C-alpha positions, 0 to 999 in steps of 0.5 A, a space after each residue: 726736312 732738308 738735308 741741311 736742316 737734318 745736319 744742323 739738328 744732329 749737331 744741336 743734339 750733340 752728334 759729333 758727325 752726321 751725313 745724309 745719303 740715299 738708302 741705296 748707298 748703305 752697304 749691306 752684307 748679309 753674311 754679317 747675320 752670323 755675328 748676331 747668331 753668335 749672340 755676343 751681346 746676349 740679345 739673339 732670341 731674347 729681344 723682339 728687335 733682334 734676330 731671329 724675331 726682327 726678320 730675315 736679312 732680305 726683310 731687313 733690307 726691304 725695310 731699310 730700302 723702303 725709305 729714300 734718305 738716311 741720316 747717318 749719325 755718329 758719336 765718339 766716346 773716349 774710353 777711360 778704362 770702365 770697359 763694357 759698362 761705359 760702352 753700354 752707357 754710351 750706346 744708351 745715350 746715343 740711342 736716346 739722341 737718335 730717338 729724339 732726332 727722329 721724334 723732332 723730324 716727325 718719325 721715320 725708321 730708326 736703326 740703333 747703335 745697339 739692340 732695342 732698349 725701350 723696355 728693360 727687360 724685353 718681354 720676349 723671353 717671357 713670351 709676352 707681346 712687345 709693349 711699344 712696337 711703334 718705338 722698337 728699333 733694330 741695330 745696325 748688325 740686325 740690318 747687316 749694315 757694313 758699318 766700316 764701309 758706311 763710315 768710309 762712305 760718309 767720311 767718318 772714322 770707324 776705329 781709333 784706339 782709346 775711343 768707341 765710335 757709335 753709329 745709328 741711322 734715321 731713315 726718311 721719305 718713305 717710298 713704300 710699305 716695308 
């Protein structure tokens, strides 16, 4: 698909903003891996798509850079005081929209707004294999993407009081095997 077609499809699916850029322009900050290790989301070592199972920072960078283009997707959600549950629901909606876009484009690499939620619960804690490895996706944090810089580069708002801005990527035009 052309960049214009990708942007049109993103709008049709309900994304508030979208931008296309080369994957080499995505700002990575390997030091961000510590945020995953702090396990605030509870998925570290408990989800196959999250560290340490998803790969090292170097492996994640190679996986991302194995594609030429990325469609940066943003949704903006007004917060009404429901807190964590409202954000969890918004992330799930955002990720479903991202998967729909990727499927309509014939595939590529999905980087989600949060850790993979294809299976609930993930079978990793039980030591069983992932049921859907072809659908599994890692989040922006697992890739060590500096989302604030990415938002700025794309002309998108990263933070505004009373809202949550969610970001994901769809990467296209595979260059090499990750």
